[in-house]
C-alpha positions in Angstrom: 0.4 0.1 0.2 2.5 2.5 0.9 4.8 1.4 -2.1 1.9 2.3 -4.0 1.7 5.8 -2.6 5.3 6.6 -3.2 5.1 5.1 -7.0 1.7 7.5 -7.4 3.9 10.5 -6.2 6.8 9.7 -8.3 4.8 9.0 -11.3 3.5 12.5 -10.9 6.5 14.5 -10.6 7.7 12.5 -13.8 4.3 14.4 -15.0 4.8 17.6 -14.5 8.6 18.0 -14.7 8.6 21.7 -13.9 6.9 21.3 -10.9 9.4 18.9 -9.7 12.4 21.2 -10.5 11.5 24.7 -9.8 9.3 24.5 -6.7 7.3 27.9 -5.8 8.9 29.5 -3.4 6.8 30.2 0.1 7.5 33.7 1.5 7.7 34.2 4.7 4.5 36.2 7.0 5.6 40.2 7.2 7.1 40.8 10.2 5.4 43.6 12.5 7.2 45.9 14.7 4.3 47.4 16.3 0.9 45.7 17.8 -1.0 49.5 16.5 1.3 51.6 14.8 0.5 55.3 15.6 -1.2 57.4 13.1 0.6 60.1 13.5 -0.8 63.9 15.0 -4.5 62.8 14.4 -4.7 60.3 16.6 -2.9 62.1 19.2 -5.2 64.9 19.0 -8.2 62.9 19.0 -7.2 60.5 22.0 -6.3 64.2 23.6 -9.4 65.5 23.2 -11.1 62.1 24.3 -9.6 62.4 27.1 -10.2 66.2 28.2 -14.0 65.1 27.7 -13.9 62.1 30.2 -12.0 64.6 32.6 -15.0 67.5 32.1 -17.3 64.7 32.8 -15.8 63.3 35.9 -15.7 67.0 37.1 -19.2 67.6 36.0 -20.3 64.6 37.9 -18.6 65.3 40.7 -20.3 68.9 41.3 -23.9 67.4 40.5 -23.0 64.8 43.2 -22.0 67.8 45.7 -25.2 70.0 44.5 -27.6 67.0 45.3 -25.9 65.9 48.5 -26.3 69.3 50.0 -30.1 69.0 48.7 -30.5 65.9 50.3 -29.1 67.2 53.8 -31.6 70.0 53.4 -34.4 67.4 52.8 -33.2 65.5 55.6 -33.6 68.2 58.2 -36.6 69.5 57.3 -38.0 66.0 57.4 -36.6 65.7 60.8 -38.1 69.5 62.0 -41.1 68.4 60.1 -41.7 64.8 62.4 -40.8 66.4 65.4 -43.2 69.0 65.1 -46.0 66.1 64.5 -47.8 63.9 67.0 -48.1 60.0 67.5 -51.5 60.4 65.5 -51.0 62.8 62.7 -48.6 62.5 60.4 -49.0 65.3 57.4 -48.4 64.5 53.6 -45.8 66.7 53.5 -43.5 64.6 55.7 -44.6 61.4 52.9 -43.6 63.5 50.2 -40.5 64.6 51.5 -39.4 60.8 52.6 -40.2 60.0 48.6 -38.4 63.3 47.3 -35.3 62.4 49.8 -35.5 58.5 48.5 -35.6 59.4 44.5 -32.8 61.7 45.5 -30.4 59.2 47.4 -31.0 57.0 44.4 -29.8 59.0 41.9 -26.8 59.4 44.2 -25.6 56.3 44.3 -26.4 56.0 40.2 -24.0 59.0 39.8 -21.5 57.8 42.3 -21.3 54.8 40.2 -20.3 56.5 37.3 -21.0 56.0 33.3 -21.1 52.2 32.9 
């Protein structure tokens, strides 16, 4: 069986002498010196702009967090004062609304603290 295979190959090579004598040379793949070659000043400018936008977004987020936490503190103090004024039989609608507003604001603050996804 093996000798039949060898003879078949030998006969094929004899039928195509140009292939046997002049095999096609293999070229190695091109060598890459860098994974991501720089594209010049345009990429640098784009990266710088993106970085500046990220910094501005972070500053805006921190400023919004400070405003929201100040408002949260103010609402909490108002809620405390309203609860202190009420007695055990009366719970005003204003107290419930402030508690709901505090809840929404606290949720908003928590989401802003997590940052962009």
